[in-house]
A tleap script that builds the chain and sets N, CA, C and O, in Angstrom:
source leaprc.protein.ff14SB
mol = sequence {
  NMET LYS LEU ARG GLU GLY PRO ALA ARG ASP
  GLN PRO SER GLY PHE GLY VAL GLY ALA GLN
  VAL ILE VAL HIE LEU ASP ARG THR ASP GLY
  ARG GLY PHE LEU GLN ASP ASP PRO VAL GLY
  ILE ILE ILE ALA ALA GLY GLN THR LEU GLY
  GLU THR PRO TYR ALA PRO PRO THR ALA ASP
  ASP PRO SER TRP ILE VAL GLU PHE GLU GLU
  PRO PHE THR GLY LEU ASP GLY SER GLY PRO
  HIE ARG SER ALA LYS VAL PRO GLU ARG LEU
  LEU GLU LEU ALA PRO LEU CGLN
}
set mol.1.N position { -6.268 -9.660 -2.687 }
set mol.1.CA position { -6.280 -8.330 -3.216 }
set mol.1.C position { -4.949 -8.104 -3.908 }
set mol.1.O position { -3.901 -8.379 -3.323 }
set mol.2.N position { -4.960 -7.615 -5.131 }
set mol.2.CA position { -3.726 -7.369 -5.855 }
set mol.2.C position { -3.491 -5.870 -5.947 }
set mol.2.O position { -4.431 -5.080 -6.038 }
set mol.3.N position { -2.238 -5.501 -5.922 }
set mol.3.CA position { -1.828 -4.118 -6.076 }
set mol.3.C position { -0.922 -4.039 -7.279 }
set mol.3.O position { -0.310 -5.034 -7.669 }
set mol.4.N position { -0.830 -2.867 -7.867 }
set mol.4.CA position { 0.044 -2.727 -9.028 }
set mol.4.C position { 1.393 -2.188 -8.585 }
set mol.4.O position { 1.539 -1.615 -7.506 }
set mol.5.N position { 2.352 -2.388 -9.438 }
set mol.5.CA position { 3.697 -1.905 -9.159 }
set mol.5.C position { 3.709 -0.385 -9.204 }
set mol.5.O position { 3.077 0.217 -10.071 }
set mol.6.N position { 4.420 0.236 -8.281 }
set mol.6.CA position { 4.589 1.680 -8.267 }
set mol.6.C position { 5.777 2.074 -9.121 }
set mol.6.O position { 6.468 1.211 -9.661 }
set mol.7.N position { 6.024 3.383 -9.250 }
set mol.7.CA position { 7.149 3.839 -10.055 }
set mol.7.C position { 8.477 3.482 -9.405 }
set mol.7.O position { 8.563 3.349 -8.184 }
set mol.8.N position { 9.505 3.330 -10.221 }
set mol.8.CA position { 10.841 3.048 -9.698 }
set mol.8.C position { 11.329 4.266 -8.928 }
set mol.8.O position { 11.001 5.404 -9.264 }
set mol.9.N position { 12.113 4.009 -7.898 }
set mol.9.CA position { 12.598 5.104 -7.073 }
set mol.9.C position { 14.120 5.086 -7.048 }
set mol.9.O position { 14.723 4.138 -6.546 }
set mol.10.N position { 14.749 6.139 -7.593 }
set mol.10.CA position { 16.194 6.257 -7.570 }
set mol.10.C position { 16.655 7.153 -6.427 }
set mol.10.O position { 17.824 7.109 -6.041 }
set mol.11.N position { 15.759 7.959 -5.884 }
set mol.11.CA position { 16.084 8.887 -4.819 }
set mol.11.C position { 15.537 8.342 -3.513 }
set mol.11.O position { 14.741 7.403 -3.519 }
set mol.12.N position { 15.964 8.932 -2.366 }
set mol.12.CA position { 15.387 8.494 -1.099 }
set mol.12.C position { 13.863 8.569 -1.166 }
set mol.12.O position { 13.298 9.490 -1.756 }
set mol.13.N position { 13.220 7.597 -0.558 }
set mol.13.CA position { 11.784 7.432 -0.746 }
set mol.13.C position { 10.934 8.503 -0.070 }
set mol.13.O position { 9.875 8.858 -0.588 }
set mol.14.N position { 11.369 9.022 1.069 }
set mol.14.CA position { 10.542 9.979 1.796 }
set mol.14.C position { 9.483 9.304 2.641 }
set mol.14.O position { 8.725 9.985 3.331 }
set mol.15.N position { 9.410 7.966 2.607 }
set mol.15.CA position { 8.432 7.249 3.407 }
set mol.15.C position { 8.910 7.190 4.850 }
set mol.15.O position { 10.108 7.107 5.121 }
set mol.16.N position { 7.952 7.233 5.770 }
set mol.16.CA position { 8.246 7.116 7.185 }
set mol.16.C position { 6.966 7.258 7.976 }
set mol.16.O position { 5.911 7.568 7.423 }
set mol.17.N position { 7.065 7.031 9.270 }
set mol.17.CA position { 5.899 7.140 10.135 }
set mol.17.C position { 5.324 8.547 10.018 }
set mol.17.O position { 6.054 9.533 10.114 }
set mol.18.N position { 4.020 8.633 9.813 }
set mol.18.CA position { 3.324 9.905 9.668 }
set mol.18.C position { 3.105 10.344 8.240 }
set mol.18.O position { 2.358 11.292 8.000 }
set mol.19.N position { 3.740 9.677 7.272 }
set mol.19.CA position { 3.565 10.050 5.866 }
set mol.19.C position { 2.197 9.597 5.365 }
set mol.19.O position { 1.772 8.473 5.631 }
set mol.20.N position { 1.515 10.474 4.643 }
set mol.20.CA position { 0.245 10.108 4.019 }
set mol.20.C position { 0.568 9.459 2.679 }
set mol.20.O position { 1.341 10.001 1.890 }
set mol.21.N position { -0.029 8.291 2.424 }
set mol.21.CA position { 0.293 7.524 1.229 }
set mol.21.C position { -0.964 7.045 0.505 }
set mol.21.O position { -2.050 6.957 1.077 }
set mol.22.N position { -0.771 6.743 -0.767 }
set mol.22.CA position { -1.785 6.102 -1.595 }
set mol.22.C position { -1.289 4.687 -1.852 }
set mol.22.O position { -0.137 4.495 -2.240 }
set mol.23.N position { -2.156 3.690 -1.638 }
set mol.23.CA position { -1.826 2.289 -1.904 }
set mol.23.C position { -2.397 1.946 -3.277 }
set mol.23.O position { -3.610 2.006 -3.482 }
set mol.24.N position { -1.525 1.589 -4.214 }
set mol.24.CA position { -1.968 1.331 -5.583 }
set mol.24.C position { -2.477 -0.090 -5.753 }
set mol.24.O position { -1.772 -1.057 -5.460 }
set mol.25.N position { -3.700 -0.203 -6.226 }
set mol.25.CA position { -4.340 -1.492 -6.484 }
set mol.25.C position { -4.010 -1.972 -7.887 }
set mol.25.O position { -3.773 -1.167 -8.788 }
set mol.26.N position { -3.996 -3.281 -8.067 }
set mol.26.CA position { -3.742 -3.882 -9.371 }
set mol.26.C position { -5.077 -4.085 -10.079 }
set mol.26.O position { -5.872 -4.942 -9.692 }
set mol.27.N position { -5.310 -3.304 -11.100 }
set mol.27.CA position { -6.561 -3.389 -11.861 }
set mol.27.C position { -6.342 -4.012 -13.230 }
set mol.27.O position { -7.171 -3.834 -14.122 }
set mol.28.N position { -5.249 -4.737 -13.418 }
set mol.28.CA position { -4.942 -5.309 -14.725 }
set mol.28.C position { -5.963 -6.350 -15.163 }
set mol.28.O position { -6.061 -6.655 -16.352 }
set mol.29.N position { -6.724 -6.899 -14.223 }
set mol.29.CA position { -7.735 -7.897 -14.596 }
set mol.29.C position { -9.086 -7.252 -14.902 }
set mol.29.O position { -10.073 -7.956 -15.118 }
set mol.30.N position { -9.137 -5.907 -14.923 }
set mol.30.CA position { -10.363 -5.207 -15.290 }
set mol.30.C position { -11.329 -4.949 -14.152 }
set mol.30.O position { -12.407 -4.399 -14.376 }
set mol.31.N position { -10.966 -5.335 -12.927 }
set mol.31.CA position { -11.862 -5.114 -11.792 }
set mol.31.C position { -11.520 -3.805 -11.077 }
set mol.31.O position { -10.384 -3.334 -11.120 }
set mol.32.N position { -12.523 -3.233 -10.424 }
set mol.32.CA position { -12.299 -2.149 -9.492 }
set mol.32.C position { -12.056 -0.780 -10.076 }
set mol.32.O position { -11.499 0.079 -9.392 }
set mol.33.N position { -12.451 -0.538 -11.316 }
set mol.33.CA position { -12.189 0.776 -11.894 }
set mol.33.C position { -12.990 1.885 -11.220 }
set mol.33.O position { -12.598 3.050 -11.290 }
set mol.34.N position { -14.087 1.554 -10.578 }
set mol.34.CA position { -14.875 2.564 -9.886 }
set mol.34.C position { -14.416 2.763 -8.448 }
set mol.34.O position { -14.920 3.646 -7.755 }
set mol.35.N position { -13.482 1.967 -8.001 }
set mol.35.CA position { -12.985 2.041 -6.630 }
set mol.35.C position { -11.667 2.803 -6.606 }
set mol.35.O position { -10.748 2.492 -7.364 }
set mol.36.N position { -11.580 3.803 -5.733 }
set mol.36.CA position { -10.346 4.564 -5.595 }
set mol.36.C position { -9.285 3.748 -4.881 }
set mol.36.O position { -9.597 2.856 -4.092 }
set mol.37.N position { -8.020 4.063 -5.166 }
set mol.37.CA position { -6.925 3.491 -4.397 }
set mol.37.C position { -7.066 4.008 -2.969 }
set mol.37.O position { -7.338 5.192 -2.766 }
set mol.38.N position { -6.883 3.127 -1.968 }
set mol.38.CA position { -7.035 3.580 -0.590 }
set mol.38.C position { -5.916 4.536 -0.180 }
set mol.38.O position { -4.774 4.419 -0.623 }
set mol.39.N position { -6.283 5.479 0.676 }
set mol.39.CA position { -5.345 6.460 1.210 }
set mol.39.C position { -5.212 6.192 2.695 }
set mol.39.O position { -6.182 5.835 3.364 }
set mol.40.N position { -4.005 6.366 3.202 }
set mol.40.CA position { -3.807 6.149 4.625 }
set mol.40.C position { -2.560 6.840 5.124 }
set mol.40.O position { -1.899 7.580 4.395 }
set mol.41.N position { -2.254 6.585 6.377 }
set mol.41.CA position { -1.092 7.144 7.055 }
set mol.41.C position { -0.197 5.984 7.486 }
set mol.41.O position { -0.683 4.989 8.023 }
set mol.42.N position { 1.103 6.113 7.254 }
set mol.42.CA position { 2.046 5.113 7.753 }
set mol.42.C position { 2.127 5.264 9.267 }
set mol.42.O position { 2.435 6.340 9.779 }
set mol.43.N position { 1.842 4.157 9.987 }
set mol.43.CA position { 1.869 4.214 11.451 }
set mol.43.C position { 3.055 3.458 12.043 }
set mol.43.O position { 3.358 3.621 13.225 }
set mol.44.N position { 3.731 2.632 11.241 }
set mol.44.CA position { 4.892 1.891 11.733 }
set mol.44.C position { 5.622 1.272 10.559 }
set mol.44.O position { 5.065 1.078 9.479 }
set mol.45.N position { 6.885 0.969 10.803 }
set mol.45.CA position { 7.658 0.234 9.799 }
set mol.45.C position { 7.250 -1.223 9.864 }
set mol.45.O position { 7.065 -1.774 10.949 }
set mol.46.N position { 7.108 -1.852 8.698 }
set mol.46.CA position { 6.871 -3.286 8.647 }
set mol.46.C position { 8.213 -3.986 8.657 }
set mol.46.O position { 9.258 -3.336 8.637 }
set mol.47.N position { 8.191 -5.280 8.687 }
set mol.47.CA position { 9.440 -6.032 8.625 }
set mol.47.C position { 9.817 -6.249 7.170 }
set mol.47.O position { 8.951 -6.307 6.297 }
set mol.48.N position { 11.109 -6.370 6.915 }
set mol.48.CA position { 11.557 -6.604 5.543 }
set mol.48.C position { 11.031 -7.930 5.023 }
set mol.48.O position { 10.605 -8.023 3.872 }
set mol.49.N position { 11.057 -8.954 5.864 }
set mol.49.CA position { 10.516 -10.254 5.475 }
set mol.49.C position { 9.306 -10.547 6.343 }
set mol.49.O position { 9.253 -10.124 7.497 }
set mol.50.N position { 8.353 -11.253 5.811 }
set mol.50.CA position { 7.179 -11.599 6.583 }
set mol.50.C position { 5.969 -11.733 5.700 }
set mol.50.O position { 6.075 -11.704 4.474 }
set mol.51.N position { 4.829 -11.880 6.312 }
set mol.51.CA position { 3.590 -12.076 5.574 }
set mol.51.C position { 2.927 -10.740 5.307 }
set mol.51.O position { 2.897 -9.875 6.182 }
set mol.52.N position { 2.405 -10.568 4.128 }
set mol.52.CA position { 1.668 -9.372 3.772 }
set mol.52.C position { 0.467 -9.803 2.943 }
set mol.52.O position { 0.585 -10.724 2.135 }
set mol.53.N position { -0.674 -9.169 3.118 }
set mol.53.CA position { -1.845 -9.598 2.358 }
set mol.53.C position { -1.821 -9.156 0.904 }
set mol.53.O position { -2.698 -9.558 0.139 }
set mol.54.N position { -0.852 -8.346 0.492 }
set mol.54.CA position { -0.875 -7.772 -0.841 }
set mol.54.C position { 0.079 -8.431 -1.821 }
set mol.54.O position { -0.293 -8.675 -2.969 }
set mol.55.N position { 1.289 -8.723 -1.400 }
set mol.55.CA position { 2.270 -9.273 -2.326 }
set mol.55.C position { 3.371 -9.953 -1.530 }
set mol.55.O position { 3.679 -9.524 -0.418 }
set mol.56.N position { 3.967 -11.001 -2.075 }
set mol.56.CA position { 5.062 -11.648 -1.354 }
set mol.56.C position { 6.229 -10.676 -1.179 }
set mol.56.O position { 6.685 -10.086 -2.159 }
set mol.57.N position { 6.719 -10.499 0.045 }
set mol.57.CA position { 7.847 -9.589 0.259 }
set mol.57.C position { 9.157 -10.260 -0.146 }
set mol.57.O position { 9.238 -11.484 -0.248 }
set mol.58.N position { 10.165 -9.449 -0.371 }
set mol.58.CA position { 11.495 -9.953 -0.630 }
set mol.58.C position { 12.450 -9.300 0.363 }
set mol.58.O position { 12.074 -8.376 1.084 }
set mol.59.N position { 13.675 -9.784 0.394 }
set mol.59.CA position { 14.663 -9.244 1.330 }
set mol.59.C position { 14.950 -7.769 1.058 }
set mol.59.O position { 15.327 -7.038 1.974 }
set mol.60.N position { 14.781 -7.323 -0.178 }
set mol.60.CA position { 15.082 -5.939 -0.543 }
set mol.60.C position { 13.836 -5.068 -0.626 }
set mol.60.O position { 13.905 -3.954 -1.145 }
set mol.61.N position { 12.722 -5.536 -0.136 }
set mol.61.CA position { 11.458 -4.829 -0.287 }
set mol.61.C position { 10.913 -4.431 1.081 }
set mol.61.O position { 10.161 -5.196 1.685 }
set mol.62.N position { 11.280 -3.242 1.585 }
set mol.62.CA position { 10.752 -2.831 2.883 }
set mol.62.C position { 9.240 -2.664 2.826 }
set mol.62.O position { 8.671 -2.422 1.761 }
set mol.63.N position { 8.609 -2.793 3.962 }
set mol.63.CA position { 7.158 -2.621 4.026 }
set mol.63.C position { 6.808 -1.670 5.156 }
set mol.63.O position { 7.622 -1.392 6.037 }
set mol.64.N position { 5.586 -1.181 5.111 }
set mol.64.CA position { 5.088 -0.225 6.094 }
set mol.64.C position { 3.701 -0.655 6.537 }
set mol.64.O position { 2.944 -1.241 5.763 }
set mol.65.N position { 3.372 -0.359 7.790 }
set mol.65.CA position { 2.014 -0.579 8.281 }
set mol.65.C position { 1.234 0.697 7.981 }
set mol.65.O position { 1.586 1.778 8.454 }
set mol.66.N position { 0.178 0.561 7.194 }
set mol.66.CA position { -0.637 1.701 6.777 }
set mol.66.C position { -2.007 1.583 7.432 }
set mol.66.O position { -2.668 0.550 7.333 }
set mol.67.N position { -2.421 2.642 8.095 }
set mol.67.CA position { -3.777 2.729 8.645 }
set mol.67.C position { -4.596 3.554 7.667 }
set mol.67.O position { -4.268 4.705 7.378 }
set mol.68.N position { -5.672 2.949 7.158 }
set mol.68.CA position { -6.477 3.608 6.139 }
set mol.68.C position { -7.358 4.696 6.739 }
set mol.68.O position { -7.805 4.585 7.881 }
set mol.69.N position { -7.604 5.752 5.958 }
set mol.69.CA position { -8.485 6.834 6.408 }
set mol.69.C position { -9.899 6.326 6.648 }
set mol.69.O position { -10.579 6.753 7.581 }
set mol.70.N position { -10.327 5.413 5.797 }
set mol.70.CA position { -11.642 4.782 5.928 }
set mol.70.C position { -11.428 3.276 5.771 }
set mol.70.O position { -10.557 2.862 5.006 }
set mol.71.N position { -12.208 2.443 6.481 }
set mol.71.CA position { -12.063 0.997 6.289 }
set mol.71.C position { -12.143 0.668 4.795 }
set mol.71.O position { -12.982 1.200 4.068 }
set mol.72.N position { -11.257 -0.215 4.366 }
set mol.72.CA position { -11.091 -0.501 2.952 }
set mol.72.C position { -11.447 -1.951 2.655 }
set mol.72.O position { -10.955 -2.864 3.318 }
set mol.73.N position { -12.302 -2.161 1.658 }
set mol.73.CA position { -12.628 -3.505 1.182 }
set mol.73.C position { -11.854 -3.740 -0.108 }
set mol.73.O position { -11.947 -2.951 -1.047 }
set mol.74.N position { -11.093 -4.821 -0.150 }
set mol.74.CA position { -10.260 -5.125 -1.303 }
set mol.74.C position { -11.061 -5.477 -2.540 }
set mol.74.O position { -12.248 -5.792 -2.458 }
set mol.75.N position { -10.401 -5.421 -3.683 }
set mol.75.CA position { -11.048 -5.776 -4.944 }
set mol.75.C position { -11.510 -7.224 -4.943 }
set mol.75.O position { -12.425 -7.585 -5.684 }
set mol.76.N position { -10.882 -8.062 -4.112 }
set mol.76.CA position { -11.268 -9.463 -4.018 }
set mol.76.C position { -12.381 -9.691 -2.997 }
set mol.76.O position { -12.770 -10.832 -2.750 }
set mol.77.N position { -12.897 -8.610 -2.403 }
set mol.77.CA position { -13.982 -8.720 -1.431 }
set mol.77.C position { -13.511 -8.887 0.001 }
set mol.77.O position { -14.336 -8.937 0.913 }
set mol.78.N position { -12.203 -8.973 0.226 }
set mol.78.CA position { -11.705 -9.131 1.598 }
set mol.78.C position { -11.868 -7.824 2.368 }
set mol.78.O position { -11.890 -6.733 1.798 }
set mol.79.N position { -11.979 -7.977 3.664 }
set mol.79.CA position { -12.068 -6.788 4.518 }
set mol.79.C position { -13.441 -6.642 5.108 }
set mol.79.O position { -14.234 -7.583 5.063 }
set mol.80.N position { -13.738 -5.514 5.648 }
set mol.80.CA position { -12.995 -4.263 5.523 }
set mol.80.C position { -11.730 -4.269 6.377 }
set mol.80.O position { -11.703 -4.806 7.484 }
set mol.81.N position { -10.680 -3.652 5.822 }
set mol.81.CA position { -9.387 -3.546 6.490 }
set mol.81.C position { -9.248 -2.152 7.075 }
set mol.81.O position { -9.539 -1.163 6.402 }
set mol.82.N position { -8.809 -2.067 8.310 }
set mol.82.CA position { -8.510 -0.769 8.931 }
set mol.82.C position { -7.038 -0.430 8.758 }
set mol.82.O position { -6.659 0.741 8.738 }
set mol.83.N position { -6.204 -1.470 8.633 }
set mol.83.CA position { -4.777 -1.272 8.411 }
set mol.83.C position { -4.230 -2.500 7.706 }
set mol.83.O position { -4.878 -3.546 7.657 }
set mol.84.N position { -3.031 -2.358 7.160 }
set mol.84.CA position { -2.389 -3.473 6.477 }
set mol.84.C position { -0.900 -3.214 6.364 }
set mol.84.O position { -0.453 -2.067 6.370 }
set mol.85.N position { -0.134 -4.299 6.258 }
set mol.85.CA position { 1.289 -4.186 5.948 }
set mol.85.C position { 1.414 -4.197 4.427 }
set mol.85.O position { 0.946 -5.125 3.767 }
set mol.86.N position { 2.052 -3.157 3.873 }
set mol.86.CA position { 2.119 -2.981 2.425 }
set mol.86.C position { 3.566 -2.784 2.005 }
set mol.86.O position { 4.269 -1.971 2.605 }
set mol.87.N position { 4.036 -3.516 0.977 }
set mol.87.CA position { 5.388 -3.280 0.473 }
set mol.87.C position { 5.540 -1.843 -0.037 }
set mol.87.O position { 4.632 -1.296 -0.662 }
set mol.88.N position { 6.683 -1.251 0.236 }
set mol.88.CA position { 6.926 0.145 -0.158 }
set mol.88.C position { 6.760 0.366 -1.652 }
set mol.88.O position { 6.333 1.440 -2.074 }
set mol.89.N position { 7.093 -0.644 -2.465 }
set mol.89.CA position { 7.005 -0.482 -3.924 }
set mol.89.C position { 5.580 -0.251 -4.403 }
set mol.89.O position { 5.375 0.163 -5.544 }
set mol.90.N position { 4.588 -0.510 -3.549 }
set mol.90.CA position { 3.183 -0.325 -3.915 }
set mol.90.C position { 2.609 0.973 -3.364 }
set mol.90.O position { 1.415 1.241 -3.504 }
set mol.91.N position { 3.464 1.776 -2.737 }
set mol.91.CA position { 3.009 3.018 -2.126 }
set mol.91.C position { 3.477 4.228 -2.925 }
set mol.91.O position { 4.501 4.190 -3.607 }
set mol.92.N position { 2.709 5.286 -2.823 }
set mol.92.CA position { 3.067 6.581 -3.390 }
set mol.92.C position { 2.760 7.629 -2.337 }
set mol.92.O position { 1.716 7.567 -1.688 }
set mol.93.N position { 3.647 8.580 -2.162 }
set mol.93.CA position { 3.359 9.664 -1.237 }
set mol.93.C position { 2.164 10.445 -1.776 }
set mol.93.O position { 2.113 10.765 -2.963 }
set mol.94.N position { 1.206 10.750 -0.907 }
set mol.94.CA position { 0.030 11.508 -1.329 }
set mol.94.C position { 0.434 12.950 -1.601 }
set mol.94.O position { 1.314 13.484 -0.927 }
set mol.95.N position { -0.202 13.584 -2.584 }
set mol.95.CA position { 0.135 14.983 -2.873 }
set mol.95.C position { -0.234 15.877 -1.694 }
set mol.95.O position { -1.215 15.625 -0.994 }
set mol.96.N position { 0.550 16.907 -1.486 }
set mol.96.CA position { 0.252 17.876 -0.427 }
set mol.96.C position { -1.000 18.655 -0.797 }
set mol.96.O position { -1.200 19.020 -1.956 }
set mol.97.N position { -1.825 18.902 0.185 }
set mol.97.CA position { -3.085 19.624 -0.086 }
set mol.97.C position { -3.067 20.968 0.570 }
set mol.97.O position { -4.033 21.722 0.459 }
savepdb mol mol.pdb
quit
């Protein structure tokens, strides 16, 4: 499953346990336009280095464990996923409702 790059962040991210987030999928190959980006809640901090199903992490790329609101099937057919470790650069804080 590929995700797209999120916007650059010059200010503190605001990410933390309990934050509602949108996980941005990579649709550059033309797949998944009818599928919404999954929404979830951050339930724990991920490790800076380690394995992630979405993108190779780097030493400067913190990650978060996100529990999805609904089980999510990736654009590549993997899943359904109830949670995943996601690099912060692929997350966006969900708008307040």
